[in-house]
C-alpha positions as CSV (number, residue, x, y, z in Angstrom):
1,M,263.4,49.6,-95.6
2,P,263.2,50.7,-99.2
3,E,263.0,48.0,-101.8
4,V,266.0,48.5,-104.1
5,D,266.9,45.4,-106.0
6,P,264.1,43.0,-107.0
7,P,264.6,39.6,-105.4
8,E,265.8,36.8,-107.6
9,G,262.9,35.5,-109.8
10,V,260.9,38.8,-109.7
11,E,260.3,40.3,-113.1
12,L,259.8,44.0,-113.5
13,I,256.9,44.8,-115.8
14,S,257.7,48.4,-116.2
15,V,260.3,51.1,-115.3
16,T,259.4,54.7,-114.8
17,P,262.1,57.4,-114.6
18,T,262.2,60.2,-111.9
19,P,261.6,63.8,-113.1
20,S,265.3,64.5,-112.8
21,G,266.2,61.5,-114.9
22,N,268.7,60.4,-112.2
23,G,266.7,57.4,-111.0
24,A,263.7,55.2,-111.7
25,W,261.0,53.0,-110.1
26,G,260.4,49.5,-111.2
27,I,257.2,47.6,-110.5
28,S,256.3,43.9,-110.5
29,A,252.9,42.4,-111.1
30,D,252.4,41.6,-107.4
31,G,252.6,45.3,-106.5
32,G,256.2,45.4,-105.5
33,V,257.9,48.8,-106.0
34,F,261.7,49.0,-106.4
35,A,263.5,52.3,-106.2
36,F,266.8,53.1,-107.9
37,G,269.0,56.3,-107.9
38,D,267.2,59.3,-106.6
39,A,263.7,57.7,-106.7
40,P,262.2,57.6,-103.2
41,F,260.5,54.5,-102.0
42,L,257.1,55.5,-100.8
43,G,255.4,52.2,-100.3
44,S,254.1,49.3,-102.3
45,M,251.4,46.7,-102.6
46,G,253.9,43.9,-102.3
47,G,252.8,41.2,-99.9
48,I,249.1,42.3,-100.1
49,E,246.5,40.1,-101.7
50,L,245.3,41.8,-104.9
51,A,242.1,41.2,-106.9
52,A,244.1,41.7,-110.1
53,P,247.8,42.1,-111.0
54,I,249.4,45.5,-111.1
55,V,249.9,46.7,-114.7
56,A,251.2,50.2,-114.6
57,M,252.6,53.2,-112.5
58,A,252.2,56.9,-112.9
59,V,254.5,59.4,-111.1
60,T,253.3,62.8,-109.8
61,P,255.0,65.9,-111.3
62,S,256.9,66.5,-108.0
63,G,258.4,63.0,-108.1
64,H,257.3,62.5,-104.5
65,G,254.3,60.3,-105.2
66,Y,253.1,57.6,-107.5
67,V,250.0,55.7,-108.5
68,L,249.7,52.0,-109.1
69,V,246.9,50.6,-111.1
70,G,245.7,47.0,-111.5
71,A,244.3,45.2,-114.5
72,D,240.8,45.6,-112.9
73,G,241.2,49.4,-112.6
74,G,242.0,49.3,-108.9
75,V,244.0,52.4,-107.9
76,F,246.6,52.6,-105.1
77,T,248.3,55.9,-104.2
78,F,251.5,56.7,-102.3
79,G,253.4,59.8,-101.2
80,D,251.8,63.0,-102.5
81,A,249.7,61.2,-105.1
82,E,246.0,61.9,-104.4
83,F,243.3,59.2,-104.7
84,H,240.4,60.4,-106.8
85,G,238.6,57.1,-107.5
86,S,239.1,53.8,-109.4
87,L,237.3,51.3,-111.6
88,A,237.6,48.4,-109.2
89,E,234.5,46.2,-109.2
90,L,233.0,48.0,-112.3
91,P,232.4,45.9,-115.5
92,L,235.0,46.8,-118.1
93,A,235.1,46.0,-121.8
94,G,238.8,45.4,-121.6
95,P,241.5,45.2,-118.9
96,T,243.1,48.4,-117.7
97,T,246.5,48.8,-119.3
98,A,247.9,52.2,-118.2
99,V,247.6,55.2,-115.9
100,I,249.1,58.7,-116.3
101,A,248.9,61.7,-114.0
102,S,247.2,64.8,-115.2
103,C,249.5,67.8,-116.0
104,S,248.8,69.4,-112.6
105,G,249.2,66.1,-110.7
106,H,245.8,66.5,-109.1
107,G,244.2,63.8,-111.2
108,Y,244.9,60.9,-113.5
109,Y,243.6,59.0,-116.5
110,L,243.1,55.3,-116.8
111,V,242.9,53.6,-120.2
112,S,241.8,50.1,-121.1
113,T,242.9,47.9,-124.0
114,D,239.7,48.6,-125.9
115,G,240.4,52.4,-125.9
116,G,238.2,53.3,-123.0
117,V,239.4,56.4,-121.2
118,F,238.4,57.2,-117.6
119,A,239.3,60.6,-116.0
120,F,239.6,61.3,-112.3
121,G,240.3,64.4,-110.3
122,D,241.1,67.4,-112.5
123,A,241.8,65.2,-115.5
124,V,239.3,66.1,-118.3
125,F,237.6,63.5,-120.5
126,R,238.0,64.5,-124.2
127,G,236.9,61.3,-125.8
128,S,238.0,57.7,-126.3
129,M,238.2,54.8,-128.8
130,A,235.7,52.7,-126.9
131,G,233.3,51.0,-129.3
132,T,235.6,51.6,-132.3
133,P,237.1,48.5,-133.9
134,L,240.9,48.5,-133.3
135,V,243.6,46.6,-135.1
136,S,245.7,46.4,-131.9
137,P,245.0,46.9,-128.2
138,I,245.6,50.3,-126.7
139,R,248.9,50.4,-124.7
140,G,248.9,53.8,-123.1
141,I,247.8,57.4,-122.8
142,Y,249.7,60.7,-122.3
143,P,248.4,64.2,-121.6
144,F,249.0,67.1,-124.0
145,C,250.2,69.6,-121.4
146,S,250.7,72.4,-124.0
147,G,246.9,72.5,-124.4
148,D,243.9,70.4,-123.3
149,G,243.8,66.9,-124.5
150,Y,245.7,63.7,-124.7
151,W,247.3,61.1,-127.0
152,M,246.7,57.4,-127.0
153,Y,248.8,54.8,-128.7
154,A,248.3,51.2,-129.7
155,A,250.6,48.2,-129.9
156,D,250.8,48.5,-133.7
157,G,252.0,52.1,-133.3
158,G,248.7,53.7,-134.1
159,V,248.3,57.2,-132.5
160,F,245.0,58.7,-131.6
161,T,244.5,62.4,-130.5
162,F,241.8,64.0,-128.4
163,G,241.1,67.6,-127.5
164,S,243.9,69.9,-128.7
165,A,246.5,67.1,-128.9
166,V,248.3,67.3,-132.2
167,F,248.7,64.3,-134.5
168,Y,252.3,64.1,-136.0
169,G,252.1,60.6,-137.5
170,S,252.0,57.0,-136.5
171,L,253.2,53.5,-137.4
172,G,249.6,52.2,-137.7
173,D,250.2,50.9,-141.3
174,A,253.7,49.4,-140.7
175,G,252.4,45.9,-139.9
176,I,254.1,45.7,-136.5
177,S,252.8,44.9,-133.0
178,D,255.6,45.7,-130.7
179,V,255.3,49.3,-129.7
180,V,255.7,49.5,-125.9
181,A,256.1,53.2,-125.1
182,F,255.1,56.7,-126.3
183,V,257.4,59.6,-125.3
184,P,256.4,63.3,-126.2
185,T,259.1,65.9,-126.6
186,V,259.5,68.7,-124.0
187,T,257.7,71.1,-126.4
188,D,254.8,68.7,-127.1
189,G,255.7,69.4,-130.7
190,G,256.4,65.7,-131.4
191,Y,256.9,62.3,-130.0
192,W,258.8,59.0,-130.2
193,L,257.3,55.6,-130.5
194,L,259.5,53.0,-128.8
195,R,259.6,49.4,-130.0
196,R,260.3,46.3,-127.9
197,D,263.8,46.0,-129.5
198,K,264.7,49.4,-128.0
199,T,264.6,51.2,-131.4
200,S,262.6,54.5,-131.5
201,V,260.7,56.2,-134.4
202,P,260.5,60.0,-134.2
203,F,257.6,62.3,-135.3
204,G,257.2,66.1,-135.3
205,D,260.1,67.8,-133.6
206,A,261.4,64.6,-132.1
207,T,264.9,63.8,-133.5
């Protein structure tokens, strides 16, 4: 049976919308997946002993698959998501913090808190922040589908661009540490940085 409502006492660590925007998946650190609206339940790691807690989810472009990643870089795929490798059992300078599907859906990027970027499948490596002193940990990565590259963002709102991804501004000098999401516009001509208090700051053609 699909998991719909998380049981009492289970905290969702992230929520990912469906491509239609009419549903979402929530995940818990133990690998539970909870589907809402038109989000299909395709499986989870709930009830399975994990080497490290689950930290993030990425959804395939079709909306019929998803990837879960653990803090150790372990990757688990469901539905039409393809497994292309993981970082499990490899020494990492920092824990894995995010995963995002490539623009085609035939690959994915993993990113760690120190800015390390790891590309699998048809995802192309264009550089990283590994080895560079950072004011705040890296929170996530997002592909620049209008070209060939990606953005990374940090907890202080710093934005870093690689490949052909365009820099439109950041909050890196604002003295904050509560940025929890990065959302590009449909044109890739701008983006929003979302803060923990649910306020957003636009850049480029974001309004």
